[in-house]
N, CA, C and O atoms as a MOPAC input file, in Angstrom:
PM7 MOZYME 1SCF
protein

 N    -55.92500 1     0.13000 1    22.51600 1
 C    -56.24900 1    -1.16800 1    23.04200 1
 C    -55.82000 1    -2.21800 1    22.01500 1
 O    -56.16000 1    -2.12000 1    20.83500 1
 N    -55.08100 1    -3.20900 1    22.47000 1
 C    -54.59900 1    -4.25600 1    21.57900 1
 C    -55.71400 1    -5.25500 1    21.28600 1
 O    -56.49500 1    -5.61800 1    22.16500 1
 N    -55.76600 1    -5.67800 1    20.05800 1
 C    -56.76600 1    -6.66300 1    19.66900 1
 C    -56.16700 1    -8.05500 1    19.74500 1
 O    -54.97200 1    -8.24100 1    19.51900 1
 N    -56.99400 1    -9.01500 1    20.06200 1
 C    -56.52400 1   -10.38900 1    20.12100 1
 C    -56.53000 1   -10.99300 1    18.72700 1
 O    -57.04700 1   -10.40400 1    17.77700 1
 N    -55.94900 1   -12.17000 1    18.62400 1
 C    -55.90300 1   -12.88000 1    17.35300 1
 C    -57.30700 1   -13.17500 1    16.84300 1
 O    -57.57400 1   -13.01300 1    15.65200 1
 N    -58.19500 1   -13.59800 1    17.70900 1
 C    -59.55200 1   -13.93700 1    17.30100 1
 C    -60.32000 1   -12.69800 1    16.84000 1
 O    -61.16300 1   -12.79100 1    15.94800 1
 N    -60.03700 1   -11.55200 1    17.43500 1
 C    -60.69900 1   -10.33100 1    17.00000 1
 C    -60.21100 1    -9.93700 1    15.60300 1
 O    -60.98400 1    -9.41200 1    14.80100 1
 N    -58.93800 1   -10.18700 1    15.31200 1
 C    -58.41700 1    -9.85400 1    13.99600 1
 C    -59.07100 1   -10.68100 1    12.90800 1
 O    -59.24500 1   -10.19800 1    11.78900 1
 N    -59.43000 1   -11.89500 1    13.20600 1
 C    -59.97600 1   -12.76800 1    12.18200 1
 C    -61.48000 1   -12.97400 1    12.30000 1
 O    -62.02800 1   -13.88300 1    11.67600 1
 N    -62.14400 1   -12.16000 1    13.07600 1
 C    -63.58700 1   -12.09400 1    13.02600 1
 C    -64.35200 1   -13.01100 1    13.94700 1
 O    -65.58200 1   -12.97600 1    13.91600 1
 N    -63.71600 1   -13.83100 1    14.76700 1
 C    -64.45300 1   -14.75100 1    15.62900 1
 C    -65.18300 1   -14.00900 1    16.74600 1
 O    -66.19000 1   -14.49500 1    17.26000 1
 N    -64.68700 1   -12.85500 1    17.11700 1
 C    -65.32600 1   -12.11000 1    18.20000 1
 C    -66.50100 1   -11.26800 1    17.69800 1
 O    -67.29900 1   -10.78500 1    18.50200 1
 N    -66.61500 1   -11.08800 1    16.39200 1
 C    -67.70300 1   -10.29300 1    15.82100 1
 C    -68.91400 1   -11.17900 1    15.57100 1
 O    -68.79800 1   -12.23500 1    14.95000 1
 N    -70.07300 1   -10.75000 1    16.05400 1
 C    -71.28900 1   -11.54900 1    15.85700 1
 C    -72.33900 1   -10.81400 1    15.04500 1
 O    -73.36400 1   -11.40100 1    14.69800 1
 N    -72.11500 1    -9.55900 1    14.73600 1
 C    -73.08800 1    -8.78100 1    13.99400 1
 C    -73.13800 1    -9.28300 1    12.55000 1
 O    -72.10200 1    -9.32000 1    11.88500 1
 N    -74.28200 1    -9.66100 1    12.06200 1
 C    -74.42100 1   -10.31500 1    10.76200 1
 C    -74.48900 1    -9.35100 1     9.58600 1
 O    -74.13000 1    -9.72600 1     8.47000 1
 N    -74.93800 1    -8.12600 1     9.80600 1
 C    -75.15700 1    -7.23300 1     8.67300 1
 C    -73.91300 1    -6.48000 1     8.25700 1
 O    -73.78100 1    -6.12400 1     7.08600 1
 N    -73.00200 1    -6.22900 1     9.16900 1
 C    -71.78900 1    -5.47800 1     8.84300 1
 C    -70.62800 1    -6.45700 1     8.77400 1
 O    -70.28600 1    -7.07400 1     9.78300 1
 N    -70.02300 1    -6.61000 1     7.62200 1
 C    -68.89400 1    -7.54600 1     7.52700 1
 C    -67.68400 1    -6.98800 1     8.27300 1
 O    -67.46000 1    -5.77900 1     8.32600 1
 N    -66.94300 1    -7.87900 1     8.82400 1
 C    -65.74200 1    -7.47800 1     9.56300 1
 C    -64.60800 1    -7.23900 1     8.57600 1
 O    -64.28800 1    -8.10600 1     7.76400 1
 N    -64.01200 1    -6.07200 1     8.65000 1
 C    -62.92000 1    -5.73500 1     7.75200 1
 C    -61.70700 1    -5.29400 1     8.56300 1
 O    -61.81900 1    -4.56500 1     9.54800 1
 N    -60.58300 1    -5.74400 1     8.13000 1
 C    -59.32800 1    -5.33900 1     8.76600 1
 C    -58.68200 1    -4.30100 1     7.87100 1
 O    -58.51200 1    -4.51900 1     6.67200 1
 N    -58.32900 1    -3.18800 1     8.45200 1
 C    -57.68800 1    -2.15100 1     7.65500 1
 C    -56.21400 1    -2.49300 1     7.45400 1
 O    -55.65000 1    -3.32100 1     8.16900 1
 N    -55.61700 1    -1.85200 1     6.49000 1
 C    -54.20600 1    -2.07100 1     6.20200 1
 C    -53.33200 1    -1.65900 1     7.37900 1
 O    -52.34200 1    -2.32500 1     7.68100 1
 N    -53.69000 1    -0.57000 1     8.04100 1
 C    -52.88500 1    -0.11500 1     9.18500 1
 C    -52.97700 1    -1.09800 1    10.34700 1
 O    -51.99000 1    -1.31000 1    11.05100 1
 N    -54.15400 1    -1.70700 1    10.56000 1
 C    -54.27700 1    -2.70700 1    11.62500 1
 C    -53.45500 1    -3.95100 1    11.29300 1
 O    -52.81100 1    -4.52400 1    12.17100 1
 N    -53.47800 1    -4.36500 1    10.03400 1
 C    -52.69700 1    -5.52200 1     9.61600 1
 C    -51.21100 1    -5.24500 1     9.77000 1
 O    -50.45900 1    -6.08400 1    10.26700 1
 N    -50.79800 1    -4.06000 1     9.34000 1
 C    -49.39600 1    -3.67500 1     9.46700 1
 C    -48.97700 1    -3.63600 1    10.92400 1
 O    -47.89600 1    -4.11300 1    11.26800 1
 N    -49.82200 1    -3.07100 1    11.79100 1
 C    -49.50700 1    -2.99600 1    13.21500 1
 C    -49.39400 1    -4.38600 1    13.82500 1
 O    -48.51700 1    -4.63700 1    14.65200 1
 N    -50.27800 1    -5.28700 1    13.41800 1
 C    -50.25200 1    -6.65200 1    13.93800 1
 C    -48.94300 1    -7.34600 1    13.56000 1
 O    -48.28800 1    -7.93900 1    14.41700 1
 N    -48.55800 1    -7.27600 1    12.27700 1
 C    -47.33900 1    -7.95400 1    11.84300 1
 C    -46.08600 1    -7.29900 1    12.40400 1
 O    -45.10800 1    -7.99300 1    12.68100 1
 N    -46.08800 1    -5.99500 1    12.57800 1
 C    -44.94400 1    -5.33600 1    13.21100 1
 C    -44.81100 1    -5.75400 1    14.66700 1
 O    -43.70300 1    -5.95600 1    15.16500 1
 N    -45.93500 1    -5.88200 1    15.33900 1
 C    -45.90000 1    -6.30700 1    16.74400 1
 C    -45.36100 1    -7.72000 1    16.85700 1
 O    -44.54500 1    -8.00200 1    17.73400 1
 N    -45.80600 1    -8.61300 1    15.98000 1
 C    -45.31800 1    -9.99200 1    15.99900 1
 C    -43.84400 1   -10.04200 1    15.63100 1
 O    -43.07000 1   -10.76500 1    16.25900 1
 N    -43.44800 1    -9.27700 1    14.61400 1
 C    -42.07900 1    -9.28900 1    14.13400 1
 C    -41.09600 1    -8.72400 1    15.16500 1
 O    -39.95600 1    -9.18000 1    15.24400 1
 N    -41.52200 1    -7.74900 1    15.94200 1
 C    -40.62100 1    -7.06200 1    16.86400 1
 C    -40.59800 1    -7.67000 1    18.26400 1
 O    -39.91400 1    -7.14100 1    19.14000 1
 N    -41.31000 1    -8.74300 1    18.49700 1
 C    -41.29600 1    -9.34300 1    19.82600 1
 C    -39.92900 1    -9.94000 1    20.11500 1
 O    -39.36100 1   -10.65600 1    19.29000 1
 N    -39.40800 1    -9.63500 1    21.30100 1
 C    -38.09100 1   -10.13000 1    21.70500 1
 C    -38.15500 1   -10.83200 1    23.05400 1
 O    -37.16600 1   -10.83500 1    23.78600 1
 N    -39.28200 1   -11.42200 1    23.39900 1
 C    -39.43700 1   -12.04200 1    24.71000 1
 C    -38.46300 1   -13.20300 1    24.91600 1
 O    -37.89900 1   -13.32800 1    26.00300 1
 N    -38.24900 1   -14.04200 1    23.92700 1
 C    -37.39900 1   -15.20900 1    24.08300 1
 C    -35.97500 1   -14.99900 1    23.62500 1
 O    -35.18900 1   -15.94600 1    23.63200 1
 N    -35.61400 1   -13.79000 1    23.22700 1
 C    -34.28100 1   -13.54700 1    22.68500 1
 C    -33.19700 1   -13.75300 1    23.73600 1
 O    -32.13500 1   -14.29300 1    23.42700 1
 N    -33.44500 1   -13.33800 1    24.95400 1
 C    -32.44200 1   -13.48800 1    25.99700 1
 C    -32.17500 1   -14.95700 1    26.28200 1
 O    -31.02100 1   -15.34600 1    26.45900 1
 N    -33.19900 1   -15.76900 1    26.33000 1
 C    -33.01900 1   -17.19400 1    26.58100 1
 C    -32.22400 1   -17.84200 1    25.45100 1
 O    -31.38300 1   -18.70500 1    25.70200 1
 N    -32.47900 1   -17.43800 1    24.22100 1
 C    -31.73200 1   -17.98500 1    23.08800 1
 C    -30.26700 1   -17.57100 1    23.18000 1
 O    -29.37800 1   -18.38200 1    22.92300 1
 N    -30.01100 1   -16.32800 1    23.54000 1
 C    -28.63400 1   -15.85500 1    23.66500 1
 C    -27.89800 1   -16.61200 1    24.75800 1
 O    -26.74500 1   -17.00000 1    24.57200 1
 N    -28.54500 1   -16.82500 1    25.88900 1
 C    -27.90600 1   -17.58500 1    26.96300 1
 C    -27.66900 1   -19.03000 1    26.53900 1
 O    -26.65300 1   -19.61800 1    26.91000 1
 N    -28.57100 1   -19.60200 1    25.78200 1
 C    -28.38500 1   -20.96800 1    25.28700 1
 C    -27.19900 1   -21.06800 1    24.34200 1
 O    -26.41100 1   -22.01000 1    24.42200 1
 N    -27.07500 1   -20.09400 1    23.44600 1
 C    -25.92700 1   -20.08500 1    22.54100 1
 C    -24.62100 1   -19.89500 1    23.29600 1
 O    -23.61500 1   -20.52500 1    22.96900 1
 N    -24.63000 1   -19.03600 1    24.29700 1
 C    -23.43500 1   -18.81000 1    25.10400 1
 C    -23.04500 1   -20.07400 1    25.85600 1
 O    -21.86500 1   -20.42200 1    25.90200 1
 N    -24.01300 1   -20.76400 1    26.44400 1
 C    -23.73000 1   -22.01100 1    27.15400 1
 C    -23.19500 1   -23.06900 1    26.19200 1
 O    -22.29800 1   -23.83200 1    26.55000 1
 N    -23.73500 1   -23.12200 1    24.97900 1
 C    -23.23600 1   -24.06900 1    23.98500 1
 C    -21.80000 1   -23.79200 1    23.59000 1
 O    -21.00200 1   -24.72000 1    23.45700 1
 N    -21.46000 1   -22.52300 1    23.39900 1
 C    -20.08000 1   -22.17200 1    23.05700 1
 C    -19.12600 1   -22.49400 1    24.20100 1
 O    -18.00800 1   -22.95200 1    23.96500 1
 N    -19.55600 1   -22.25800 1    25.43200 1
 C    -18.71700 1   -22.60400 1    26.58900 1
 C    -18.50500 1   -24.10600 1    26.64300 1
 O    -17.39600 1   -24.56300 1    26.92200 1
 N    -19.55200 1   -24.88200 1    26.38000 1
 C    -19.42400 1   -26.34600 1    26.40400 1
 C    -18.45600 1   -26.83900 1    25.33600 1
 O    -17.65400 1   -27.73600 1    25.59700 1
 N    -18.51900 1   -26.26200 1    24.13000 1
 C    -17.59400 1   -26.65400 1    23.07100 1
 C    -16.16300 1   -26.29800 1    23.45800 1
 O    -15.24400 1   -27.08500 1    23.23100 1
 N    -15.97100 1   -25.12300 1    24.03600 1
 C    -14.63700 1   -24.72500 1    24.48600 1
 C    -14.10000 1   -25.63400 1    25.57900 1
 O    -12.92800 1   -26.00700 1    25.56600 1
 N    -14.96600 1   -25.98900 1    26.52600 1
 C    -14.53800 1   -26.89900 1    27.58900 1
 C    -14.19500 1   -28.27900 1    27.04300 1
 O    -13.22000 1   -28.89100 1    27.47900 1
 N    -14.98000 1   -28.77100 1    26.10200 1
 C    -14.70300 1   -30.08700 1    25.53100 1
 C    -13.34600 1   -30.09700 1    24.83100 1
 O    -12.57900 1   -31.04800 1    24.97900 1
 N    -13.05300 1   -29.06100 1    24.08300 1
 C    -11.75000 1   -28.97400 1    23.42000 1
 C    -10.61500 1   -28.81800 1    24.40900 1
 O     -9.56800 1   -29.45000 1    24.26700 1
 N    -10.81900 1   -27.98000 1    25.40700 1
 C     -9.78700 1   -27.76100 1    26.42000 1
 C     -9.54300 1   -28.99000 1    27.27000 1
 O     -8.39800 1   -29.30400 1    27.59500 1
 N    -10.60400 1   -29.68800 1    27.63100 1
 C    -10.43300 1   -30.89000 1    28.44500 1
 C     -9.79100 1   -32.00800 1    27.64900 1
 O     -9.08300 1   -32.84000 1    28.21600 1
 N    -10.02500 1   -32.04500 1    26.33900 1
 C     -9.35400 1   -33.03000 1    25.49700 1
 C     -7.85100 1   -32.81000 1    25.48400 1
 O     -7.08100 1   -33.76400 1    25.59400 1
 N     -7.43400 1   -31.56900 1    25.35300 1
 C     -6.01000 1   -31.24400 1    25.37400 1
 C     -5.41800 1   -31.51400 1    26.75700 1
 O     -4.29500 1   -32.00400 1    26.86800 1
 N     -6.16000 1   -31.20000 1    27.79200 1
 C     -5.68700 1   -31.44400 1    29.16000 1
 C     -5.56500 1   -32.93900 1    29.42200 1
 O     -4.63200 1   -33.36900 1    30.10100 1
 N     -6.47600 1   -33.72800 1    28.90400 1
 C     -6.41500 1   -35.18100 1    29.09000 1
 C     -5.16500 1   -35.75300 1    28.43600 1
 O     -4.53100 1   -36.64400 1    29.00000 1
 N     -4.80200 1   -35.26200 1    27.26900 1
 C     -3.57900 1   -35.72600 1    26.61000 1
 C     -2.34700 1   -35.37300 1    27.44300 1
 O     -1.42500 1   -36.17900 1    27.56400 1
 N     -2.33400 1   -34.17800 1    28.01300 1
 C     -1.21300 1   -33.75500 1    28.83500 1
 C     -1.10500 1   -34.59800 1    30.10600 1
 O     -0.00700 1   -35.01000 1    30.48000 1
 N     -2.21700 1   -34.85500 1    30.76100 1
 C     -2.20400 1   -35.67300 1    31.98100 1
 C     -1.76600 1   -37.09800 1    31.65200 1
 O     -1.02100 1   -37.71100 1    32.41600 1
 N     -2.22700 1   -37.62700 1    30.51500 1
 C     -1.81500 1   -38.96400 1    30.08300 1
 C     -0.30800 1   -39.01300 1    29.86500 1
 O      0.33600 1   -39.98700 1    30.25600 1
 N      0.26800 1   -37.98400 1    29.25000 1
 C      1.70500 1   -37.91500 1    29.02800 1
 C      2.46700 1   -37.87800 1    30.34600 1
 O      3.48800 1   -38.55100 1    30.48500 1
 N      1.98900 1   -37.10600 1    31.31000 1
 C      2.63900 1   -37.03000 1    32.62200 1
 C      2.63400 1   -38.39700 1    33.29800 1
 O      3.65100 1   -38.80100 1    33.86200 1
 N      1.51900 1   -39.11500 1    33.25400 1
 C      1.45900 1   -40.43600 1    33.86400 1
 C      2.38400 1   -41.42900 1    33.15900 1
 O      2.98100 1   -42.28400 1    33.81100 1
 N      2.50700 1   -41.32400 1    31.83500 1
 C      3.43100 1   -42.19400 1    31.10700 1
 C      4.87400 1   -41.93900 1    31.53100 1
 O      5.63500 1   -42.88300 1    31.74100 1
 N      5.25400 1   -40.66300 1    31.65800 1
 C      6.61700 1   -40.31500 1    32.07900 1
 C      6.87300 1   -40.81600 1    33.49100 1
 O      7.91900 1   -41.40600 1    33.76100 1
 N      5.92900 1   -40.58700 1    34.39000 1
 C      6.09700 1   -41.04100 1    35.77100 1
 C      6.16600 1   -42.56900 1    35.81800 1
 O      6.97100 1   -43.13300 1    36.56000 1
 N      5.32600 1   -43.23400 1    35.03100 1
 C      5.35400 1   -44.70000 1    34.98400 1
 C      6.67200 1   -45.23000 1    34.44900 1
 O      7.20900 1   -46.20100 1    34.98100 1
 N      7.20600 1   -44.60000 1    33.39300 1
 C      8.48700 1   -45.02700 1    32.82700 1
 C      9.61800 1   -44.83000 1    33.83800 1
 O     10.47300 1   -45.70300 1    33.99300 1
 N      9.62400 1   -43.69600 1    34.51700 1
 C     10.65900 1   -43.43000 1    35.51500 1
 C     10.55300 1   -44.41200 1    36.67700 1
 O     11.56500 1   -44.89700 1    37.18100 1
 N      9.32700 1   -44.70200 1    37.09900 1
 C      9.12900 1   -45.64800 1    38.19100 1
 C      9.59800 1   -47.04300 1    37.78100 1
 O     10.21300 1   -47.75500 1    38.57600 1
 N      9.30700 1   -47.43100 1    36.53900 1
 C      9.74200 1   -48.73500 1    36.04600 1
 C     11.25600 1   -48.81400 1    35.95600 1
 O     11.84700 1   -49.83900 1    36.29600 1
 N     11.89300 1   -47.73100 1    35.49800 1
 C     13.36100 1   -47.74500 1    35.39700 1
 C     14.00600 1   -47.80000 1    36.77800 1
 O     15.02600 1   -48.46800 1    36.94700 1
 N     13.44000 1   -47.11400 1    37.76600 1
 C     13.96600 1   -47.18000 1    39.13600 1
 C     13.77200 1   -48.58400 1    39.71000 1
 O     14.66000 1   -49.12100 1    40.37200 1
 N     12.59800 1   -49.17300 1    39.44800 1
 C     12.33200 1   -50.52300 1    39.94500 1
 C     13.27500 1   -51.53500 1    39.28000 1
 O     13.73500 1   -52.46800 1    39.93700 1
 N     13.56600 1   -51.35900 1    37.98200 1
 C     14.50300 1   -52.26600 1    37.27900 1
 C     15.91500 1   -52.11400 1    37.82100 1
 O     16.63000 1   -53.10100 1    37.99600 1
 N     16.31600 1   -50.87100 1    38.08800 1
 C     17.67600 1   -50.65300 1    38.60300 1
 C     17.79600 1   -51.20700 1    40.02900 1
 O     18.88300 1   -51.63600 1    40.41800 1
 N     16.74000 1   -51.21000 1    40.79900 1
 C     16.79400 1   -51.74000 1    42.15500 1
 C     16.79300 1   -53.26200 1    42.13000 1
 O     17.37500 1   -53.88400 1    43.01900 1
 N     16.16400 1   -53.87200 1    41.15200 1
 C     16.13300 1   -55.33000 1    41.08800 1
 C     17.40400 1   -55.90300 1    40.50500 1
 O     17.70900 1   -57.07600 1    40.72400 1
 N     18.16300 1   -55.09000 1    39.75700 1
 C     19.42000 1   -55.55600 1    39.17700 1
 C     20.49600 1   -55.68200 1    40.24100 1
 O     21.43200 1   -56.46000 1    40.06000 1
 N     20.40200 1   -54.94500 1    41.34900 1
 C     21.44800 1   -54.95700 1    42.39400 1
 C     21.43400 1   -56.18100 1    43.16400 1
 O     22.24500 1   -56.34700 1    44.07500 1

């Protein structure tokens, strides 16, 4: 049977004549149980994965934005040169 935190530190004990003592094995078991808990590990891993994906997307979208900007500049220059050649006639 697992003991609660309050039982470990004596709040649940009301008997006045026998002092509450924690054995070394109980203390060791308590700290091992706390140390080995992995309840939130999956959420942390998913958070780190989402963060890495976001950083990758930010870098990739930055490079894509430069490429799209270059394409629009080329199209704009070609359109301007065609418009200039049509106005010269």
